C-alpha positions as CSV (number, residue, x, y, z in Angstrom):
1,X,-0.6,10.4,-4.8
2,X,-0.7,9.8,-1.1
3,X,1.9,7.2,0.0
4,X,1.7,5.4,3.3
5,X,4.7,3.4,4.6
6,X,4.7,0.8,7.3
7,X,6.6,-2.2,8.5
8,X,9.7,-0.8,10.3
9,X,10.9,-2.0,13.6
10,X,13.7,-3.5,15.6
11,X,15.5,-6.7,14.4
12,X,18.7,-8.5,15.2
13,X,21.6,-8.7,12.8
14,X,20.9,-11.3,10.2
15,X,17.2,-11.0,10.6
16,X,14.5,-9.9,8.1
17,X,11.8,-7.3,7.7
18,X,9.3,-6.4,5.1
19,X,8.3,-2.8,4.5
20,X,5.2,-1.9,2.6
21,X,4.1,1.3,1.0
22,X,0.5,1.8,0.0
23,X,-0.9,4.2,-2.6
24,X,-4.7,4.2,-2.4
25,X,-6.9,5.1,-5.3
26,X,-8.1,3.7,-8.6
27,X,-5.7,5.9,-10.7
28,X,-2.0,5.6,-10.4
29,X,0.2,7.6,-12.8
30,X,3.7,7.4,-11.5
31,X,6.5,6.3,-13.7
32,X,8.5,4.6,-10.9
33,X,8.4,3.8,-7.2
34,X,11.2,3.5,-4.8
35,X,12.5,3.1,-1.3
36,X,15.1,5.5,0.0
37,X,16.8,5.6,3.4
38,X,18.6,8.1,5.6
39,X,20.8,7.1,8.5
40,X,21.7,9.6,11.2
41,X,24.3,12.0,10.0
42,X,24.2,10.7,6.4
43,X,22.6,11.7,3.2
44,X,19.5,10.1,1.9
45,X,20.3,7.3,-0.5
46,X,18.4,5.2,-2.9
47,X,17.8,1.6,-1.7
48,X,15.7,0.2,-4.6
49,X,13.4,1.4,-7.3
50,X,11.0,-0.3,-9.7
51,X,9.5,1.0,-12.9
52,X,5.7,1.1,-13.3
53,X,5.9,-0.4,-16.8
54,X,8.0,-3.5,-17.1
55,X,9.0,-3.8,-13.4
56,X,12.6,-2.8,-14.1
57,X,14.4,-2.8,-10.8
58,X,17.5,-1.0,-9.6
59,X,19.3,-1.6,-6.3
60,X,21.8,0.3,-4.2
61,X,25.2,-1.4,-4.1
62,X,25.1,-2.1,-0.4
63,X,21.7,-4.0,-0.6
64,X,22.1,-6.0,-3.7
65,X,21.4,-9.7,-3.1
66,X,19.8,-9.0,0.2
67,X,16.8,-6.7,-0.5
68,X,14.0,-7.2,-3.1
69,X,11.5,-4.6,-4.3
70,X,8.2,-5.6,-5.8
71,X,4.9,-3.9,-6.6
72,X,1.4,-5.2,-6.5
73,X,-1.7,-3.7,-8.0
74,X,-5.2,-4.3,-6.6
75,X,-8.4,-2.7,-7.7
76,X,-8.2,0.3,-5.4
77,X,-4.5,0.5,-4.4
78,X,-0.9,-0.1,-5.3
79,X,1.5,-1.6,-2.9
80,X,5.3,-1.5,-3.1
81,X,7.1,-3.9,-0.8
82,X,10.7,-4.0,0.2
83,X,11.8,-7.4,1.5
84,X,15.0,-7.0,3.5
85,X,17.0,-10.1,4.4
86,X,20.3,-10.6,6.3
87,X,19.9,-7.1,7.8
88,X,23.1,-5.5,9.2
89,X,23.6,-2.7,11.7
90,X,24.5,-0.4,8.8
91,X,21.0,-0.8,7.4
92,X,19.7,1.1,10.4
93,X,17.9,4.2,9.0
94,X,14.6,5.8,8.4
95,X,13.2,4.3,5.2
96,X,11.0,6.4,2.9
97,X,8.9,5.3,-0.1
98,X,8.6,7.6,-3.0
99,X,7.0,8.0,-6.4
100,X,8.3,9.7,-9.6
101,X,5.7,11.2,-11.8
102,X,5.9,10.9,-15.6
103,X,8.0,13.7,-17.1
104,X,10.0,14.1,-13.9
105,X,13.6,13.2,-13.5
106,X,13.5,13.0,-9.7
107,X,11.2,11.4,-7.2
108,X,8.6,14.1,-6.3
109,X,6.1,12.4,-4.1
110,X,7.2,11.1,-0.7
111,X,5.6,9.1,2.1
112,X,6.4,9.4,5.8
113,X,9.4,7.5,7.0
114,X,9.5,4.3,8.9
115,X,12.3,3.5,11.2
116,X,14.4,0.3,10.9
117,X,16.8,-0.5,13.6
118,X,19.2,-3.4,13.4
119,X,20.9,-4.4,16.7
120,X,24.3,-6.0,16.7
């Protein structure tokens, strides 16, 4: 699965951004989709994930109540959006979308990163 992420940019503290990740194609076989982020000098962390069946969501502690993940399926593509509200400088990071195949315990398919910068 080829994942294409977009939507990053510069925003002021308290502002909002929406990231989108597109997986083109008629067939989609991933068990879950997610957004991760990695800030300079820090390890990559899970931001939010959503299961393919049932839309079960999971959020990182620091983004609960501020970020929302959602997936949308059209005829020829799947889109996973991350709506980010009340952004804080500590949200500054490169954000990556990822997919986890059925039978895998870790996310094994990654898109390119998109930079989100929150100015104070």
